[in-house]
PQR file with spaces between the fields and no chain letter, atoms N, CA, C, O and H, PARSE charges and radii, in Angstrom:
ATOM       1  N    MET     1     122.002   74.664   79.073 -0.4000 1.5000
ATOM       2  CA   MET     1     122.465   75.892   78.497 -0.0000 2.0000
ATOM       3  C    MET     1     121.374   76.967   78.569  0.5500 1.7000
ATOM       4  O    MET     1     121.651   78.129   78.864 -0.5500 1.4000
ATOM       5  N    VAL     2     120.141   76.561   78.295 -0.4000 1.5000
ATOM       6  CA   VAL     2     119.024   77.506   78.353 -0.0000 2.0000
ATOM       7  C    VAL     2     118.816   77.978   79.785  0.5500 1.7000
ATOM       8  O    VAL     2     118.545   79.156   80.019 -0.5500 1.4000
ATOM       9  H    VAL     2     119.916   75.616   78.055  0.4000 1.0000
ATOM      10  N    ASP     3     118.943   77.064   80.743 -0.4000 1.5000
ATOM      11  CA   ASP     3     118.800   77.431   82.149 -0.0000 2.0000
ATOM      12  C    ASP     3     119.840   78.464   82.559  0.5500 1.7000
ATOM      13  O    ASP     3     119.524   79.399   83.294 -0.5500 1.4000
ATOM      14  H    ASP     3     119.163   76.107   80.553  0.4000 1.0000
ATOM      15  N    ARG     4     121.043   78.312   82.105 -0.4000 1.5000
ATOM      16  CA   ARG     4     122.108   79.268   82.417 -0.0000 2.0000
ATOM      17  C    ARG     4     121.796   80.640   81.829  0.5500 1.7000
ATOM      18  O    ARG     4     121.991   81.668   82.478 -0.5500 1.4000
ATOM      19  H    ARG     4     121.300   77.553   81.507  0.4000 1.0000
ATOM      20  N    ALA     5     121.312   80.639   80.598 -0.4000 1.5000
ATOM      21  CA   ALA     5     120.969   81.912   79.948 -0.0000 2.0000
ATOM      22  C    ALA     5     119.825   82.588   80.696  0.5500 1.7000
ATOM      23  O    ALA     5     119.855   83.797   80.922 -0.5500 1.4000
ATOM      24  H    ALA     5     121.154   79.805   80.070  0.4000 1.0000
ATOM      25  N    THR     6     118.830   81.814   81.075 -0.4000 1.5000
ATOM      26  CA   THR     6     117.700   82.360   81.828 -0.0000 2.0000
ATOM      27  C    THR     6     118.167   82.892   83.165  0.5500 1.7000
ATOM      28  O    THR     6     117.756   83.975   83.580 -0.5500 1.4000
ATOM      29  H    THR     6     118.806   80.832   80.891  0.4000 1.0000
ATOM      30  N    SER     7     119.013   82.149   83.839 -0.4000 1.5000
ATOM      31  CA   SER     7     119.545   82.569   85.125 -0.0000 2.0000
ATOM      32  C    SER     7     120.360   83.847   84.994  0.5500 1.7000
ATOM      33  O    SER     7     120.235   84.750   85.821 -0.5500 1.4000
ATOM      34  H    SER     7     119.347   81.269   83.501  0.4000 1.0000
ATOM      35  N    ALA     8     121.180   83.931   83.977 -0.4000 1.5000
ATOM      36  CA   ALA     8     121.993   85.126   83.756 -0.0000 2.0000
ATOM      37  C    ALA     8     121.102   86.326   83.453  0.5500 1.7000
ATOM      38  O    ALA     8     121.340   87.425   83.954 -0.5500 1.4000
ATOM      39  H    ALA     8     121.282   83.197   83.305  0.4000 1.0000
ATOM      40  N    TYR     9     120.082   86.112   82.637 -0.4000 1.5000
ATOM      41  CA   TYR     9     119.156   87.204   82.316 -0.0000 2.0000
ATOM      42  C    TYR     9     118.436   87.671   83.579  0.5500 1.7000
ATOM      43  O    TYR     9     118.328   88.874   83.821 -0.5500 1.4000
ATOM      44  H    TYR     9     119.889   85.219   82.230  0.4000 1.0000
ATOM      45  N    THR    10     117.951   86.745   84.374 -0.4000 1.5000
ATOM      46  CA   THR    10     117.248   87.085   85.612 -0.0000 2.0000
ATOM      47  C    THR    10     118.158   87.862   86.541  0.5500 1.7000
ATOM      48  O    THR    10     117.729   88.846   87.145 -0.5500 1.4000
ATOM      49  H    THR    10     118.038   85.768   84.178  0.4000 1.0000
ATOM      50  N    ARG    11     119.391   87.443   86.666 -0.4000 1.5000
ATOM      51  CA   ARG    11     120.353   88.124   87.527 -0.0000 2.0000
ATOM      52  C    ARG    11     120.613   89.546   87.028  0.5500 1.7000
ATOM      53  O    ARG    11     120.613   90.490   87.819 -0.5500 1.4000
ATOM      54  H    ARG    11     119.740   86.644   86.175  0.4000 1.0000
ATOM      55  N    GLU    12     120.830   89.701   85.744 -0.4000 1.5000
ATOM      56  CA   GLU    12     121.065   91.032   85.173 -0.0000 2.0000
ATOM      57  C    GLU    12     119.841   91.923   85.336  0.5500 1.7000
ATOM      58  O    GLU    12     119.965   93.111   85.632 -0.5500 1.4000
ATOM      59  H    GLU    12     120.830   88.935   85.102  0.4000 1.0000
ATOM      60  N    PHE    13     118.678   91.353   85.145 -0.4000 1.5000
ATOM      61  CA   PHE    13     117.435   92.101   85.303 -0.0000 2.0000
ATOM      62  C    PHE    13     117.289   92.581   86.735  0.5500 1.7000
ATOM      63  O    PHE    13     116.918   93.732   86.970 -0.5500 1.4000
ATOM      64  H    PHE    13     118.578   90.388   84.905  0.4000 1.0000
ATOM      65  N    ALA    14     117.574   91.716   87.688 -0.4000 1.5000
ATOM      66  CA   ALA    14     117.465   92.083   89.111 -0.0000 2.0000
ATOM      67  C    ALA    14     118.438   93.199   89.462  0.5500 1.7000
ATOM      68  O    ALA    14     118.093   94.091   90.237 -0.5500 1.4000
ATOM      69  H    ALA    14     117.875   90.782   87.497  0.4000 1.0000
ATOM      70  N    PHE    15     119.630   93.169   88.915 -0.4000 1.5000
ATOM      71  CA   PHE    15     120.610   94.223   89.189 -0.0000 2.0000
ATOM      72  C    PHE    15     120.176   95.567   88.621  0.5500 1.7000
ATOM      73  O    PHE    15     120.528   96.616   89.159 -0.5500 1.4000
ATOM      74  H    PHE    15     119.911   92.444   88.285  0.4000 1.0000
ATOM      75  N    SER    16     119.414   95.534   87.540 -0.4000 1.5000
ATOM      76  CA   SER    16     119.000   96.783   86.906 -0.0000 2.0000
ATOM      77  C    SER    16     117.829   97.446   87.627  0.5500 1.7000
ATOM      78  O    SER    16     117.542   98.620   87.395 -0.5500 1.4000
ATOM      79  H    SER    16     119.127   94.681   87.103  0.4000 1.0000
ATOM      80  N    LEU    17     117.166   96.714   88.482 -0.4000 1.5000
ATOM      81  CA   LEU    17     116.022   97.274   89.199 -0.0000 2.0000
ATOM      82  C    LEU    17     116.477   98.183   90.333  0.5500 1.7000
ATOM      83  O    LEU    17     117.532   97.971   90.930 -0.5500 1.4000
ATOM      84  H    LEU    17     117.399   95.760   88.670  0.4000 1.0000
ATOM      85  N    SER    18     115.684   99.174   90.613 -0.4000 1.5000
ATOM      86  CA   SER    18     115.972  100.017   91.767 -0.0000 2.0000
ATOM      87  C    SER    18     115.595   99.248   93.030  0.5500 1.7000
ATOM      88  O    SER    18     114.927   98.217   92.957 -0.5500 1.4000
ATOM      89  H    SER    18     114.827   99.345   90.127  0.4000 1.0000
ATOM      90  N    GLU    19     116.015   99.739   94.165 -0.4000 1.5000
ATOM      91  CA   GLU    19     115.697   99.087   95.432 -0.0000 2.0000
ATOM      92  C    GLU    19     114.184   99.011   95.642  0.5500 1.7000
ATOM      93  O    GLU    19     113.678   97.991   96.111 -0.5500 1.4000
ATOM      94  H    GLU    19     116.557  100.577   94.225  0.4000 1.0000
ATOM      95  N    ALA    20     113.468  100.063   95.306 -0.4000 1.5000
ATOM      96  CA   ALA    20     112.004  100.071   95.462 -0.0000 2.0000
ATOM      97  C    ALA    20     111.360   99.037   94.544  0.5500 1.7000
ATOM      98  O    ALA    20     110.416   98.351   94.938 -0.5500 1.4000
ATOM      99  H    ALA    20     113.880  100.891   94.925  0.4000 1.0000
ATOM     100  N    ASP    21     111.874   98.928   93.321 -0.4000 1.5000
ATOM     101  CA   ASP    21     111.349   97.932   92.388 -0.0000 2.0000
ATOM     102  C    ASP    21     111.602   96.524   92.902  0.5500 1.7000
ATOM     103  O    ASP    21     110.733   95.656   92.813 -0.5500 1.4000
ATOM     104  H    ASP    21     112.641   99.485   93.002  0.4000 1.0000
ATOM     105  N    ARG    22     112.782   96.304   93.434 -0.4000 1.5000
ATOM     106  CA   ARG    22     113.113   94.977   93.979 -0.0000 2.0000
ATOM     107  C    ARG    22     112.202   94.626   95.142  0.5500 1.7000
ATOM     108  O    ARG    22     111.732   93.494   95.253 -0.5500 1.4000
ATOM     109  H    ARG    22     113.487   97.009   93.507  0.4000 1.0000
ATOM     110  N    LYS    23     111.956   95.595   96.004 -0.4000 1.5000
ATOM     111  CA   LYS    23     111.092   95.351   97.154 -0.0000 2.0000
ATOM     112  C    LYS    23     109.666   95.035   96.701  0.5500 1.7000
ATOM     113  O    LYS    23     109.034   94.123   97.233 -0.5500 1.4000
ATOM     114  H    LYS    23     112.338   96.514   95.914  0.4000 1.0000
ATOM     115  N    ALA    24     109.160   95.786   95.724 -0.4000 1.5000
ATOM     116  CA   ALA    24     107.814   95.539   95.200 -0.0000 2.0000
ATOM     117  C    ALA    24     107.736   94.160   94.558  0.5500 1.7000
ATOM     118  O    ALA    24     106.764   93.433   94.761 -0.5500 1.4000
ATOM     119  H    ALA    24     109.674   96.528   95.292  0.4000 1.0000
ATOM     120  N    LEU    25     108.747   93.801   93.792 -0.4000 1.5000
ATOM     121  CA   LEU    25     108.780   92.490   93.157 -0.0000 2.0000
ATOM     122  C    LEU    25     108.809   91.377   94.196  0.5500 1.7000
ATOM     123  O    LEU    25     108.133   90.361   94.037 -0.5500 1.4000
ATOM     124  H    LEU    25     109.537   94.391   93.627  0.4000 1.0000
ATOM     125  N    LEU    26     109.578   91.561   95.244 -0.4000 1.5000
ATOM     126  CA   LEU    26     109.631   90.571   96.322 -0.0000 2.0000
ATOM     127  C    LEU    26     108.274   90.418   96.997  0.5500 1.7000
ATOM     128  O    LEU    26     107.847   89.298   97.278 -0.5500 1.4000
ATOM     129  H    LEU    26     110.127   92.386   95.373  0.4000 1.0000
ATOM     130  N    LEU    27     107.592   91.531   97.263 -0.4000 1.5000
ATOM     131  CA   LEU    27     106.270   91.481   97.890 -0.0000 2.0000
ATOM     132  C    LEU    27     105.264   90.755   96.999  0.5500 1.7000
ATOM     133  O    LEU    27     104.422   90.003   97.491 -0.5500 1.4000
ATOM     134  H    LEU    27     107.939   92.441   97.035  0.4000 1.0000
ATOM     135  N    ILE    28     105.353   90.981   95.698 -0.4000 1.5000
ATOM     136  CA   ILE    28     104.455   90.306   94.758 -0.0000 2.0000
ATOM     137  C    ILE    28     104.756   88.814   94.728  0.5500 1.7000
ATOM     138  O    ILE    28     103.836   87.995   94.729 -0.5500 1.4000
ATOM     139  H    ILE    28     106.036   91.592   95.298  0.4000 1.0000
ATOM     140  N    GLU    29     106.030   88.455   94.701 -0.4000 1.5000
ATOM     141  CA   GLU    29     106.404   87.036   94.715 -0.0000 2.0000
ATOM     142  C    GLU    29     105.928   86.362   95.993  0.5500 1.7000
ATOM     143  O    GLU    29     105.465   85.221   95.956 -0.5500 1.4000
ATOM     144  H    GLU    29     106.777   89.120   94.700  0.4000 1.0000
ATOM     145  N    GLN    30     106.036   87.055   97.126 -0.4000 1.5000
ATOM     146  CA   GLN    30     105.558   86.500   98.392 -0.0000 2.0000
ATOM     147  C    GLN    30     104.039   86.320   98.372  0.5500 1.7000
ATOM     148  O    GLN    30     103.522   85.335   98.898 -0.5500 1.4000
ATOM     149  H    GLN    30     106.412   87.982   97.156  0.4000 1.0000
ATOM     150  N    ALA    31     103.330   87.270   97.768 -0.4000 1.5000
ATOM     151  CA   ALA    31     101.871   87.147   97.662 -0.0000 2.0000
ATOM     152  C    ALA    31     101.497   85.935   96.810  0.5500 1.7000
ATOM     153  O    ALA    31     100.566   85.201   97.142 -0.5500 1.4000
ATOM     154  H    ALA    31     103.750   88.070   97.341  0.4000 1.0000
ATOM     155  N    LEU    32     102.221   85.728   95.715 -0.4000 1.5000
ATOM     156  CA   LEU    32     101.963   84.558   94.875 -0.0000 2.0000
ATOM     157  C    LEU    32     102.239   83.267   95.637  0.5500 1.7000
ATOM     158  O    LEU    32     101.508   82.288   95.488 -0.5500 1.4000
ATOM     159  H    LEU    32     102.977   86.324   95.445  0.4000 1.0000
ATOM     160  N    LEU    33     103.280   83.262   96.445 -0.4000 1.5000
ATOM     161  CA   LEU    33     103.590   82.092   97.263 -0.0000 2.0000
ATOM     162  C    LEU    33     102.476   81.837   98.275  0.5500 1.7000
ATOM     163  O    LEU    33     102.078   80.692   98.490 -0.5500 1.4000
ATOM     164  H    LEU    33     103.874   84.057   96.566  0.4000 1.0000
ATOM     165  N    ARG    34     101.968   82.913   98.901 -0.4000 1.5000
ATOM     166  CA   ARG    34     100.854   82.754   99.848 -0.0000 2.0000
ATOM     167  C    ARG    34      99.620   82.202   99.141  0.5500 1.7000
ATOM     168  O    ARG    34      98.862   81.426   99.724 -0.5500 1.4000
ATOM     169  H    ARG    34     102.291   83.843   98.726  0.4000 1.0000
ATOM     170  N    MET    35      99.417   82.601   97.887 -0.4000 1.5000
ATOM     171  CA   MET    35      98.294   82.041   97.110 -0.0000 2.0000
ATOM     172  C    MET    35      98.478   80.542   96.942  0.5500 1.7000
ATOM     173  O    MET    35      97.543   79.766   97.141 -0.5500 1.4000
ATOM     174  H    MET    35     100.032   83.232   97.413  0.4000 1.0000
ATOM     175  N    ASP    36      99.688   80.140   96.575 -0.4000 1.5000
ATOM     176  CA   ASP    36      99.984   78.713   96.389 -0.0000 2.0000
ATOM     177  C    ASP    36      99.795   77.931   97.680  0.5500 1.7000
ATOM     178  O    ASP    36      99.367   76.777   97.657 -0.5500 1.4000
ATOM     179  H    ASP    36     100.447   80.770   96.413  0.4000 1.0000
ATOM     180  N    GLN    37     100.115   78.562   98.809 -0.4000 1.5000
ATOM     181  CA   GLN    37     100.024   77.903  100.109 -0.0000 2.0000
ATOM     182  C    GLN    37      98.628   77.981  100.719  0.5500 1.7000
ATOM     183  O    GLN    37      98.349   77.341  101.733 -0.5500 1.4000
ATOM     184  H    GLN    37     100.462   79.499   98.828  0.4000 1.0000
ATOM     185  N    GLY    38      97.752   78.771  100.095 -0.4000 1.5000
ATOM     186  CA   GLY    38      96.393   78.915  100.606 -0.0000 2.0000
ATOM     187  C    GLY    38      96.277   79.902  101.752  0.5500 1.7000
ATOM     188  O    GLY    38      95.281   79.890  102.475 -0.5500 1.4000
ATOM     189  H    GLY    38      97.978   79.291   99.271  0.4000 1.0000
ATOM     190  N    THR    39      97.274   80.755  101.933 -0.4000 1.5000
ATOM     191  CA   THR    39      97.231   81.717  103.037 -0.0000 2.0000
ATOM     192  C    THR    39      97.089   83.154  102.553  0.5500 1.7000
ATOM     193  O    THR    39      97.239   84.088  103.341 -0.5500 1.4000
ATOM     194  H    THR    39      98.083   80.765  101.346  0.4000 1.0000
ATOM     195  N    TYR    40      96.803   83.344  101.267 -0.4000 1.5000
ATOM     196  CA   TYR    40      96.601   84.687  100.735 -0.0000 2.0000
ATOM     197  C    TYR    40      95.361   85.286  101.383  0.5500 1.7000
ATOM     198  O    TYR    40      94.326   84.627  101.484 -0.5500 1.4000
ATOM     199  H    TYR    40      96.681   82.585  100.627  0.4000 1.0000
ATOM     200  N    GLY    41      95.468   86.536  101.820 -0.4000 1.5000
ATOM     201  CA   GLY    41      94.347   87.204  102.476 -0.0000 2.0000
ATOM     202  C    GLY    41      94.349   87.028  103.981  0.5500 1.7000
ATOM     203  O    GLY    41      93.424   87.461  104.667 -0.5500 1.4000
ATOM     204  H    GLY    41      96.308   87.071  101.738  0.4000 1.0000
ATOM     205  N    VAL    42      95.404   86.382  104.497 -0.4000 1.5000
ATOM     206  CA   VAL    42      95.560   86.198  105.942 -0.0000 2.0000
ATOM     207  C    VAL    42      96.757   87.040  106.380  0.5500 1.7000
ATOM     208  O    VAL    42      97.835   86.949  105.793 -0.5500 1.4000
ATOM     209  H    VAL    42      96.155   86.030  103.939  0.4000 1.0000
ATOM     210  N    CYS    43      96.565   87.854  107.409 -0.4000 1.5000
ATOM     211  CA   CYS    43      97.630   88.712  107.918 -0.0000 2.0000
ATOM     212  C    CYS    43      98.792   87.854  108.415  0.5500 1.7000
ATOM     213  O    CYS    43      98.589   86.901  109.166 -0.5500 1.4000
ATOM     214  H    CYS    43      95.689   87.928  107.887  0.4000 1.0000
ATOM     215  N    VAL    44     100.000   88.194  107.995 -0.4000 1.5000
ATOM     216  CA   VAL    44     101.163   87.403  108.394 -0.0000 2.0000
ATOM     217  C    VAL    44     101.546   87.641  109.850  0.5500 1.7000
ATOM     218  O    VAL    44     102.332   86.879  110.412 -0.5500 1.4000
ATOM     219  H    VAL    44     100.165   88.969  107.384  0.4000 1.0000
ATOM     220  N    HIS    45     101.003   88.687  110.467 -0.4000 1.5000
ATOM     221  CA   HIS    45     101.336   88.963  111.861 -0.0000 2.0000
ATOM     222  C    HIS    45     100.303   88.376  112.824  0.5500 1.7000
ATOM     223  O    HIS    45     100.649   87.586  113.702 -0.5500 1.4000
ATOM     224  H    HIS    45     100.365   89.306  110.010  0.4000 1.0000
ATOM     225  N    CYS    46      99.040   88.761  112.659 -0.4000 1.5000
ATOM     226  CA   CYS    46      98.009   88.355  113.634 -0.0000 2.0000
ATOM     227  C    CYS    46      97.157   87.190  113.152  0.5500 1.7000
ATOM     228  O    CYS    46      96.311   86.690  113.893 -0.5500 1.4000
ATOM     229  H    CYS    46      98.759   89.403  111.945  0.4000 1.0000
ATOM     230  N    GLN    47      97.373   86.757  111.921 -0.4000 1.5000
ATOM     231  CA   GLN    47      96.609   85.674  111.301 -0.0000 2.0000
ATOM     232  C    GLN    47      95.139   86.025  111.076  0.5500 1.7000
ATOM     233  O    GLN    47      94.323   85.147  110.796 -0.5500 1.4000
ATOM     234  H    GLN    47      98.061   87.164  111.319  0.4000 1.0000
ATOM     235  N    GLY    48      94.804   87.315  111.201 -0.4000 1.5000
ATOM     236  CA   GLY    48      93.445   87.773  110.926 -0.0000 2.0000
ATOM     237  C    GLY    48      93.229   87.928  109.427  0.5500 1.7000
ATOM     238  O    GLY    48      94.143   87.732  108.627 -0.5500 1.4000
ATOM     239  H    GLY    48      95.466   88.029  111.429  0.4000 1.0000
ATOM     240  N    VAL    49      92.018   88.280  109.072 -0.4000 1.5000
ATOM     241  CA   VAL    49      91.660   88.441  107.665 -0.0000 2.0000
ATOM     242  C    VAL    49      92.112   89.814  107.173  0.5500 1.7000
ATOM     243  O    VAL    49      91.863   90.833  107.818 -0.5500 1.4000
ATOM     244  H    VAL    49      91.276   88.439  109.723  0.4000 1.0000
ATOM     245  N    VAL    50      92.780   89.822  106.023 -0.4000 1.5000
ATOM     246  CA   VAL    50      93.135   91.076  105.361 -0.0000 2.0000
ATOM     247  C    VAL    50      91.885   91.507  104.587  0.5500 1.7000
ATOM     248  O    VAL    50      91.337   90.734  103.802 -0.5500 1.4000
ATOM     249  H    VAL    50      92.982   88.994  105.499  0.4000 1.0000
ATOM     250  N    GLN    51      91.449   92.722  104.812 -0.4000 1.5000
ATOM     251  CA   GLN    51      90.213   93.210  104.240 -0.0000 2.0000
ATOM     252  C    GLN    51      90.241   93.133  102.712  0.5500 1.7000
ATOM     253  O    GLN    51      91.256   93.421  102.077 -0.5500 1.4000
ATOM     254  H    GLN    51      91.894   93.350  105.450  0.4000 1.0000
ATOM     255  N    GLU    52      89.103   92.739  102.139 -0.4000 1.5000
ATOM     256  CA   GLU    52      88.997   92.558  100.694 -0.0000 2.0000
ATOM     257  C    GLU    52      89.306   93.853   99.941  0.5500 1.7000
ATOM     258  O    GLU    52      89.991   93.822   98.919 -0.5500 1.4000
ATOM     259  H    GLU    52      88.279   92.505  102.654  0.4000 1.0000
ATOM     260  N    LYS    53      88.811   94.981  100.431 -0.4000 1.5000
ATOM     261  CA   LYS    53      89.080   96.267   99.778 -0.0000 2.0000
ATOM     262  C    LYS    53      90.574   96.566   99.786  0.5500 1.7000
ATOM     263  O    LYS    53      91.099   97.134   98.828 -0.5500 1.4000
ATOM     264  H    LYS    53      88.255   95.006  101.261  0.4000 1.0000
ATOM     265  N    ARG    54      91.265   96.185  100.869 -0.4000 1.5000
ATOM     266  CA   ARG    54      92.708   96.401  100.947 -0.0000 2.0000
ATOM     267  C    ARG    54      93.424   95.567   99.893  0.5500 1.7000
ATOM     268  O    ARG    54      94.347   96.046   99.235 -0.5500 1.4000
ATOM     269  H    ARG    54      90.839   95.724  101.647  0.4000 1.0000
ATOM     270  N    LEU    55      92.998   94.327   99.736 -0.4000 1.5000
ATOM     271  CA   LEU    55      93.618   93.458   98.733 -0.0000 2.0000
ATOM     272  C    LEU    55      93.318   93.932   97.317  0.5500 1.7000
ATOM     273  O    LEU    55      94.136   93.746   96.416 -0.5500 1.4000
ATOM     274  H    LEU    55      92.248   93.938  100.270  0.4000 1.0000
ATOM     275  N    GLU    56      92.160   94.541   97.113 -0.4000 1.5000
ATOM     276  CA   GLU    56      91.854   95.105   95.798 -0.0000 2.0000
ATOM     277  C    GLU    56      92.804   96.270   95.493  0.5500 1.7000
ATOM     278  O    GLU    56      93.273   96.424   94.366 -0.5500 1.4000
ATOM     279  H    GLU    56      91.495   94.693   97.845  0.4000 1.0000
ATOM     280  N    ALA    57      93.076   97.082   96.511 -0.4000 1.5000
ATOM     281  CA   ALA    57      93.950   98.246   96.324 -0.0000 2.0000
ATOM     282  C    ALA    57      95.422   97.854   96.282  0.5500 1.7000
ATOM     283  O    ALA    57      96.195   98.387   95.485 -0.5500 1.4000
ATOM     284  H    ALA    57      92.694   96.957   97.427  0.4000 1.0000
ATOM     285  N    VAL    58      95.804   96.913   97.153 -0.4000 1.5000
ATOM     286  CA   VAL    58      97.205   96.483   97.270 -0.0000 2.0000
ATOM     287  C    VAL    58      97.216   94.951   97.301  0.5500 1.7000
ATOM     288  O    VAL    58      97.245   94.357   98.379 -0.5500 1.4000
ATOM     289  H    VAL    58      95.177   96.480   97.800  0.4000 1.0000
ATOM     290  N    PRO    59      97.193   94.308   96.131 -0.5600 1.5000
ATOM     291  CA   PRO    59      97.073   92.845   96.090  0.2800 2.0000
ATOM     292  C    PRO    59      98.188   92.094   96.803  0.5500 1.7000
ATOM     293  O    PRO    59      98.010   90.928   97.157 -0.5500 1.4000
ATOM     294  N    TRP    60      99.330   92.731   97.023 -0.4000 1.5000
ATOM     295  CA   TRP    60     100.452   92.067   97.696 -0.0000 2.0000
ATOM     296  C    TRP    60     100.488   92.389   99.187  0.5500 1.7000
ATOM     297  O    TRP    60     101.477   92.092   99.857 -0.5500 1.4000
ATOM     298  H    TRP    60      99.475   93.678   96.735  0.4000 1.0000
ATOM     299  N    ALA    61      99.418   92.995   99.718 -0.4000 1.5000
ATOM     300  CA   ALA    61      99.375   93.362  101.139 -0.0000 2.0000
ATOM     301  C    ALA    61      99.594   92.136  102.017  0.5500 1.7000
ATOM     302  O    ALA    61      98.995   91.082  101.804 -0.5500 1.4000
ATOM     303  H    ALA    61      98.615   93.236   99.174  0.4000 1.0000
ATOM     304  N    ARG    62     100.465   92.297  103.007 -0.4000 1.5000
ATOM     305  CA   ARG    62     100.786   91.200  103.931 -0.0000 2.0000
ATOM     306  C    ARG    62     100.037   91.315  105.244  0.5500 1.7000
ATOM     307  O    ARG    62      99.856   90.329  105.959 -0.5500 1.4000
ATOM     308  H    ARG    62     100.952   93.153  103.180  0.4000 1.0000
ATOM     309  N    HIS    63      99.600   92.534  105.555 -0.4000 1.5000
ATOM     310  CA   HIS    63      99.001   92.792  106.861 -0.0000 2.0000
ATOM     311  C    HIS    63      97.589   93.336  106.747  0.5500 1.7000
ATOM     312  O    HIS    63      97.229   93.972  105.756 -0.5500 1.4000
ATOM     313  H    HIS    63      99.747   93.334  104.974  0.4000 1.0000
ATOM     314  N    CYS    64      96.793   93.075  107.779 -0.4000 1.5000
ATOM     315  CA   CYS    64      95.493   93.729  107.895 -0.0000 2.0000
ATOM     316  C    CYS    64      95.754   95.209  108.210  0.5500 1.7000
ATOM     317  O    CYS    64      96.895   95.595  108.461 -0.5500 1.4000
ATOM     318  H    CYS    64      97.085   92.558  108.584  0.4000 1.0000
ATOM     319  N    LEU    65      94.722   96.019  108.198 -0.4000 1.5000
ATOM     320  CA   LEU    65      94.909   97.449  108.414 -0.0000 2.0000
ATOM     321  C    LEU    65      95.529   97.760  109.775  0.5500 1.7000
ATOM     322  O    LEU    65      96.434   98.590  109.870 -0.5500 1.4000
ATOM     323  H    LEU    65      93.795   95.705  107.995  0.4000 1.0000
ATOM     324  N    ASP    66      95.048   97.100  110.824 -0.4000 1.5000
ATOM     325  CA   ASP    66      95.574   97.365  112.166 -0.0000 2.0000
ATOM     326  C    ASP    66      97.064   97.039  112.265  0.5500 1.7000
ATOM     327  O    ASP    66      97.841   97.826  112.805 -0.5500 1.4000
ATOM     328  H    ASP    66      94.313   96.427  110.747  0.4000 1.0000
ATOM     329  N    CYS    67      97.455   95.891  111.747 -0.4000 1.5000
ATOM     330  CA   CYS    67      98.866   95.502  111.805 -0.0000 2.0000
ATOM     331  C    CYS    67      99.715   96.386  110.890  0.5500 1.7000
ATOM     332  O    CYS    67     100.865   96.683  111.214 -0.5500 1.4000
ATOM     333  H    CYS    67      96.824   95.251  111.308  0.4000 1.0000
ATOM     334  N    GLN    68      99.159   96.809  109.745 -0.4000 1.5000
ATOM     335  CA   GLN    68      99.905   97.699  108.864 -0.0000 2.0000
ATOM     336  C    GLN    68     100.165   99.033  109.546  0.5500 1.7000
ATOM     337  O    GLN    68     101.253   99.595  109.419 -0.5500 1.4000
ATOM     338  H    GLN    68      98.225   96.567  109.482  0.4000 1.0000
ATOM     339  N    GLU    69      99.181   99.538  110.261 -0.4000 1.5000
ATOM     340  CA   GLU    69      99.373  100.789  111.006 -0.0000 2.0000
ATOM     341  C    GLU    69     100.465  100.627  112.051  0.5500 1.7000
ATOM     342  O    GLU    69     101.289  101.524  112.229 -0.5500 1.4000
ATOM     343  H    GLU    69      98.298   99.082  110.364  0.4000 1.0000
ATOM     344  N    MET    70     100.482   99.488  112.745 -0.4000 1.5000
ATOM     345  CA   MET    70     101.533   99.239  113.732 -0.0000 2.0000
ATOM     346  C    MET    70     102.904   99.165  113.061  0.5500 1.7000
ATOM     347  O    MET    70     103.887   99.681  113.593 -0.5500 1.4000
ATOM     348  H    MET    70      99.812   98.759  112.600  0.4000 1.0000
ATOM     349  N    GLN    71     102.970   98.526  111.898 -0.4000 1.5000
ATOM     350  CA   GLN    71     104.250   98.432  111.183 -0.0000 2.0000
ATOM     351  C    GLN    71     104.701   99.813  110.731  0.5500 1.7000
ATOM     352  O    GLN    71     105.883  100.141  110.829 -0.5500 1.4000
ATOM     353  H    GLN    71     102.172   98.107  111.465  0.4000 1.0000
ATOM     354  N    ASP    72     103.770  100.625  110.238 -0.4000 1.5000
ATOM     355  CA   ASP    72     104.126  101.976  109.801 -0.0000 2.0000
ATOM     356  C    ASP    72     104.678  102.814  110.949  0.5500 1.7000
ATOM     357  O    ASP    72     105.502  103.703  110.735 -0.5500 1.4000
ATOM     358  H    ASP    72     102.810  100.359  110.159  0.4000 1.0000
ATOM     359  N    LYS    73     104.221  102.527  112.168 -0.4000 1.5000
ATOM     360  CA   LYS    73     104.695  103.252  113.351 -0.0000 2.0000
ATOM     361  C    LYS    73     105.960  102.634  113.933  0.5500 1.7000
ATOM     362  O    LYS    73     106.518  103.146  114.904 -0.5500 1.4000
ATOM     363  H    LYS    73     103.552  101.804  112.341  0.4000 1.0000
ATOM     364  N    GLY    74     106.410  101.532  113.338 -0.4000 1.5000
ATOM     365  CA   GLY    74     107.621  100.867  113.809 -0.0000 2.0000
ATOM     366  C    GLY    74     107.380   99.972  115.002  0.5500 1.7000
ATOM     367  O    GLY    74     108.321   99.632  115.719 -0.5500 1.4000
ATOM     368  H    GLY    74     105.957  101.117  112.549  0.4000 1.0000
ATOM     369  N    LEU    75     106.137   99.582  115.231 -0.4000 1.5000
ATOM     370  CA   LEU    75     105.803   98.762  116.385 -0.0000 2.0000
ATOM     371  C    LEU    75     105.790   97.265  116.069  0.5500 1.7000
ATOM     372  O    LEU    75     105.637   96.444  116.973 -0.5500 1.4000
ATOM     373  H    LEU    75     105.372   99.858  114.649  0.4000 1.0000
ATOM     374  N    LEU    76     105.948   96.911  114.808 -0.4000 1.5000
ATOM     375  CA   LEU    76     106.007   95.483  114.431 -0.0000 2.0000
ATOM     376  C    LEU    76     107.420   95.124  114.017  0.5500 1.7000
ATOM     377  O    LEU    76     107.687   93.975  113.664 -0.5500 1.4000
ATOM     378  H    LEU    76     106.073   97.579  114.074  0.4000 1.0000
């Protein structure tokens, strides 16, 4: 019964979030998963190191600076 209530609350909470909030939450959850897997700080595209300063500024960053620039340009 408690699981159902928690699930219902989580579902309602997710519906109340804006698209940007949902995307940010997803990125944070993915970063936590990468921490659990031991791959936090590794670029998901090139497998290079994500710069420490970048992770300080954006802890959920998935890409190194070079790959992020490519993604911003639509090249990834």
